[in-house]
C-alpha positions in Angstrom: -4.0 11.1 -74.3 -5.0 7.6 -73.4 -1.7 6.2 -74.7 0.2 8.7 -72.5 -1.8 7.8 -69.4 -1.2 4.1 -70.1 2.6 4.7 -70.4 2.5 6.7 -67.2 0.8 4.0 -65.2 3.2 1.4 -66.6 6.1 3.6 -65.5 4.6 4.1 -62.1 4.0 0.4 -61.6 7.7 -0.3 -62.6 8.9 2.3 -60.1 6.8 0.9 -57.3 8.2 -2.5 -57.9 11.7 -1.1 -57.2 10.7 -0.4 -53.6 11.0 -3.4 -51.2 7.7 -4.7 -50.0 7.1 -5.0 -46.3 7.5 -8.6 -45.3 5.0 -10.4 -43.1 7.2 -10.0 -40.0 7.3 -6.2 -40.4 3.6 -6.0 -40.9 3.0 -8.1 -37.8 5.3 -5.9 -35.8 3.5 -2.8 -36.9 0.2 -4.4 -36.1 1.4 -5.2 -32.6 2.7 -1.7 -32.1 -0.6 -0.3 -33.2 -2.4 -2.6 -30.8 0.0 -1.6 -28.0 -0.6 2.1 -28.6 -4.3 1.5 -28.5 -4.0 -0.4 -25.3 -1.9 2.3 -23.6 -4.4 5.0 -24.6 -7.0 3.0 -22.7 -4.8 2.3 -19.7 -5.7 3.9 -16.4 -2.5 4.9 -14.4 -3.1 5.1 -10.7 -0.4 6.3 -8.4 -0.5 5.2 -4.8 1.0 7.7 -2.4 1.1 8.2 1.3 3.5 8.0 4.3 5.1 4.7 5.4 2.7 2.1 6.7 -0.4 3.8 5.5 -1.6 0.7 3.7 -0.6 1.2 0.0 0.9 -2.2 -0.5 -2.0 -3.9 1.3 -4.4 -2.1 -1.1 -2.4 -3.5 -4.1 -2.7 -7.0 -2.5 -6.4 -6.5 -2.4 -6.5 -5.7 -6.1 -4.6 -9.0 -6.7 -7.3 -10.8 -4.7 -10.3 -9.0 -6.2 -9.2 -8.3 -9.7 -6.2 -10.5 -10.3 -6.0 -14.2 -10.2 -7.7 -14.3 -6.8 -4.8 -16.2 -5.3 -1.1 -15.6 -5.0 1.4 -17.8 -6.8 3.3 -20.6 -5.1 6.5 -18.6 -5.1 4.7 -15.6 -3.6 3.1 -17.7 -0.9 6.6 -19.2 0.0 8.0 -15.7 0.2 5.2 -14.4 2.4 5.6 -17.4 4.7 9.2 -16.4 5.4 8.1 -12.8 5.7 5.5 -13.7 8.3 8.1 -15.5 10.4 10.2 -12.4 10.2 7.3 -10.1 11.1 6.6 -12.2 14.3 10.2 -12.3 15.5 10.9 -8.7 14.7 7.8 -7.5 16.5 8.6 -9.5 19.6 12.1 -8.1 19.6 10.6 -4.6 19.6 8.2 -5.5 22.5 10.9 -7.0 24.6 13.2 -4.0 24.1 10.3 -1.6 24.9 9.3 -3.6 28.0 12.8 -3.2 29.3 13.0 0.5 28.6 9.5 1.2 30.0 10.5 -0.7 33.2 7.4 -3.0 33.1 7.8 -5.9 35.5 7.3 -9.5 34.2 4.1 -11.3 35.3 6.3 -14.4 35.4 9.9 -13.3 36.1 11.3 -16.7 34.9 10.5 -15.6 31.3 13.4 -13.1 31.4 15.8 -16.1 30.8 14.2 -16.7 27.4 14.7 -13.1 26.2 18.1 -13.9 24.6 16.4 -16.5 22.4 14.6 -13.7 20.6 17.1 -10.9 20.9 19.9 -12.9 19.4 18.3 -12.3 15.9 20.0 -9.3 14.3 18.4 -7.1 11.7 20.7 -8.7 9.2 19.5 -12.2 10.2 15.9 -11.1 9.7 16.6 -9.6 6.3 18.3 -12.8 5.1 15.1 -14.7 6.0 14.0 -17.1 8.7 13.5 -20.8 7.8 10.9 -23.1 9.3 13.4 -25.1 11.4 14.5 -21.9 13.1 11.0 -20.5 13.6 9.6 -23.7 15.0 12.2 -23.6 17.8 11.2 -20.1 19.0 7.5 -20.0 18.2 6.6 -21.4 21.7 8.8 -18.7 23.3 7.0 -16.0 21.3 3.6 -17.5 22.4 4.7 -17.5 26.1 5.9 -13.9 25.9 2.6 -12.8 24.3 0.6 -14.5 27.1 2.6 -12.5 29.7 0.8 -9.5 31.1 4.0 -7.4 30.9 4.1 -7.8 27.1 0.4 -7.0 26.8 0.9 -3.9 28.9 3.8 -2.9 26.7 1.8 -3.5 23.6 -1.0 -1.2 24.9 1.6 1.6 25.0 2.8 1.0 21.4 2.2 4.6 20.4 5.5 5.3 22.3 7.6 3.1 20.0 7.7 1.8 16.4 5.9 -1.5 15.8 3.8 -3.0 13.0 0.0 -2.8 13.4 -0.2 -6.5 12.3 1.9 -8.1 15.0 -1.1 -8.8 17.2 -2.7 -10.9 14.4 0.4 -13.0 14.0 0.9 -13.5 17.8 -2.7 -14.7 18.1 -2.2 -17.2 15.3 1.3 -18.2 16.2 0.4 -21.9 16.8 -1.0 -22.2 13.3 1.9 -20.3 11.7 4.3 -22.7 13.4 2.7 -25.8 11.8 4.9 -27.7 9.3 2.2 -27.5 6.6 1.5 -23.8 7.3 0.4 -22.2 4.0 -0.4 -18.4 4.3 -4.0 -17.6 3.5 -5.0 -14.5 1.7 -5.8 -12.9 5.0 -2.4 -13.8 6.4 -0.8 -12.2 3.4 -2.8 -9.0 3.8 -1.5 -8.7 7.3 2.0 -9.4 6.3 4.2 -6.3 6.5 7.2 -5.6 4.2 8.4 -2.0 3.6 8.2 -1.0 0.0 11.6 -0.1 -1.5 11.7 1.5 -4.9 8.8 1.4 -7.3 6.5 -1.6 -8.1 3.9 -1.7 -10.8 0.9 -4.0 -11.1 -1.6 -4.2 -14.0 -5.1 -5.6 -13.6 -7.7 -5.7 -16.4 -11.0 -4.6 -14.9 -14.1 -4.7 -17.1 -11.8 -4.9 -20.1 -10.0 -1.7 -19.0 -6.3 -2.0 -17.9 -5.6 -0.4 -14.6 -1.9 0.1 -13.8 -1.1 0.6 -10.1 2.2 2.2 -9.2 3.2 1.6 -5.6 6.2 3.6 -4.2 7.7 3.6 -0.7 6.3 6.1 1.7 9.3 6.6 4.0 11.1 10.0 3.6 14.1 8.3 2.1 11.9 6.9 -0.7 10.0 10.0 -1.6 12.5 11.4 -4.1 11.5 8.4 -6.3 7.9 9.7 -6.5 8.9 12.2 -9.1 9.8 9.4 -11.5 6.2 8.4 -11.5 4.5 11.7 -12.1 4.0 11.4 -15.9 0.8 10.1 -17.6 -1.0 9.7 -14.2 -4.7 9.4 -14.4 -5.4 9.6 -10.7 -3.7 9.6 -7.3 -4.9 7.5 -4.5 -3.5 9.1 -1.3 -3.5 6.8 1.7 -3.6 8.0 5.3 -3.4 5.7 8.4 -6.2 7.4 10.4 -5.3 5.6 13.6 -1.9 7.2 13.9 -3.0 10.5 15.4 -1.0 9.6 18.6 2.1 8.3 16.9 5.4 9.8 15.6 7.2 8.8 12.4 10.2 6.5 12.5 12.6 8.9 10.7 12.8 11.6 13.5 10.8 10.2 16.4 9.2 13.6 16.8 6.8 14.5 14.0 3.2 13.3 14.4 2.3 10.8 11.7 -0.9 12.5 10.7 0.8 15.8 10.6 3.5 14.3 8.4 0.8 12.8 6.1 -1.0 16.1 5.8 2.2 17.9 4.9 2.9 15.4 2.1 -0.7 15.6 0.9 -0.5 19.4 0.8 2.5 19.2 -1.4 0.9 16.8 -3.8 -2.6 18.3 -4.0 -1.2 21.7 -4.8 1.4 20.6 -7.3 0.7 22.2 -10.7 1.7 18.9 -12.4 -1.5 17.4 -11.0 -3.9 20.2 -11.8 -5.8 17.9 -14.1 -5.4 14.7 -12.0 -8.1 13.6 -9.6 -6.7 13.0 -6.1 -8.7 10.6 -3.9 -8.1 10.5 -0.2 -8.3 7.2 1.6 -8.6 7.5 5.4 -7.4 4.0 6.0 -7.2 1.7 9.1 -10.7 2.5 10.3 -10.8 -0.7 12.2 -7.7 0.2 14.2 -9.0 3.7 14.7 -12.2 2.3 16.3 -10.0 0.2 18.7 -7.8 3.1 19.6 -10.3 5.9 20.2 -11.5 4.7 23.7 -7.9 4.3 24.9 -6.2 7.4 23.4 -7.6 10.9 23.7 -7.1 12.8 20.4 -7.3 16.1 22.3 -3.8 15.4 23.8 -2.3 15.5 20.3 -4.6 17.9 18.4 -5.6 20.8 20.7 -7.9 22.2 18.0 -10.2 19.2 18.2 -13.6 20.2 19.5 -15.8 17.1 18.8 -16.6 14.2 21.0 -13.3 12.6 21.7 -15.0 9.2 22.0 -16.7 9.4 18.6 -14.9 7.6 15.8 -17.1 9.5 13.2 -16.2 12.9 14.7 -12.5 12.1 14.6 -12.7 10.8 11.0 -14.3 13.9 9.8 -12.0 16.1 11.8 -9.0 14.5 10.0 -10.7 14.7 6.6 -11.3 18.4 7.2 -7.6 18.9 8.0 -6.6 17.4 4.7 -9.3 19.1 2.7 -8.3 22.5 4.2 -4.8 22.1 2.8 -6.1 22.4 -0.8 -5.6 25.8 -2.5 -7.9 25.2 -5.4 -11.3 24.9 -3.7 -13.1 24.6 -7.0 -11.6 21.1 -7.7 -13.8 18.2 -6.6 -12.6 16.5 -3.4 -13.1 12.8 -3.0 -12.5 10.8 0.2 -13.3 7.3 1.6 -13.0 5.7 5.0 -11.3 2.3 4.4 -9.9 -0.8 6.1 -7.3 -2.1 3.7 -7.3 -5.6 5.2 -11.1 -5.9 4.7 -11.6 -7.3 1.2 -15.3 -6.5 1.0 -14.7 -2.9 2.1 -12.0 -2.4 -0.5 -14.1 -4.1 -3.2 -17.0 -1.7 -2.5 -14.8 1.4 -2.2 -12.8 0.7 -5.3 -16.0 0.1 -7.3 -17.0 3.7 -6.4 -13.5 5.0 -7.1 -13.3 3.3 -10.5 -16.6 4.8 -11.6 -15.5 8.2 -10.3 -12.3 8.1 -12.2 -13.9 7.0 -15.5 -16.6 9.6 -15.2 -14.4 12.5 -14.2 -11.2 11.9 -16.2 -11.5 9.3 -18.9 -15.0 9.2 -20.4 -13.9 10.6 -23.7 -10.8 8.5 -23.8 -12.6 5.3 -23.1 -14.9 5.9 -26.0 -12.1 6.1 -28.6 
């Protein structure tokens, strides 16, 4: 019996020798794949959704500042510098055109002769990029226009046309922006506006846990791309520009922006694909809402509003209630936050709460693996 076992083991050993051994390279690849699978199991996938200009990309920039390198790369800064030039010129073109259409008289009529210096820039010119030598020539013209009461009066009626919220910031810093050694600060970059086209992904490791942020364009033309991002989502952060209750969307110039956002939110929150995904509502741009409330009566746009039309808090909760009421599954937890995306400390505090909520509600078991 012992002899038979010995012969069997000898035969088995010879047979095993016939199979090729895994080389070190293969073993290393398998080890890396195993490591990658473990990393992906721990990864939190956050999808940023919301209508155009709701603040999704600004939120991602804040994550870069708070949880990334803390600064932007030299290439990114150069790119933002050109984009800021474009933002300033583009916004002034809009204001000049709106002033003319609204029939607002110049405070200083002589400024009319400088209008072509700004209006000569086409959309194509702006998309190609504006260099410093070009911008330094027209920066004084932009500054003069901004100082004119006609342009200020036009800007006060900006809910009647389409213009970026950040333009006032750049107009007020135009002299600094026009300096030869201008290097955009983090705050400049946060205010810089560039419409998101397509899908961008950003991964930050926060407390040794990888967070993957997926940012997709919010314009109607971009929303068909959202469905490409619907797999393996941990949580959805839905952004709403709360100050836009008196504005209409760019696409049809008729639909109220808050109504549009609520419609999109209703579609997402009631989608069966997200029945196990936490959806967190960010009522964003609280700072701009505070500025707008005394100047624009919400009752003119929402006849069902019954609160104090001068109370920012009343308006905030009125809007939250509208979004909350669109949910069919009332048993699901509902999370919301009032945010100001350009305020780093506000976003730091809010995201800390959001992160804890996500880990507690959705990933407690997974994170312990």
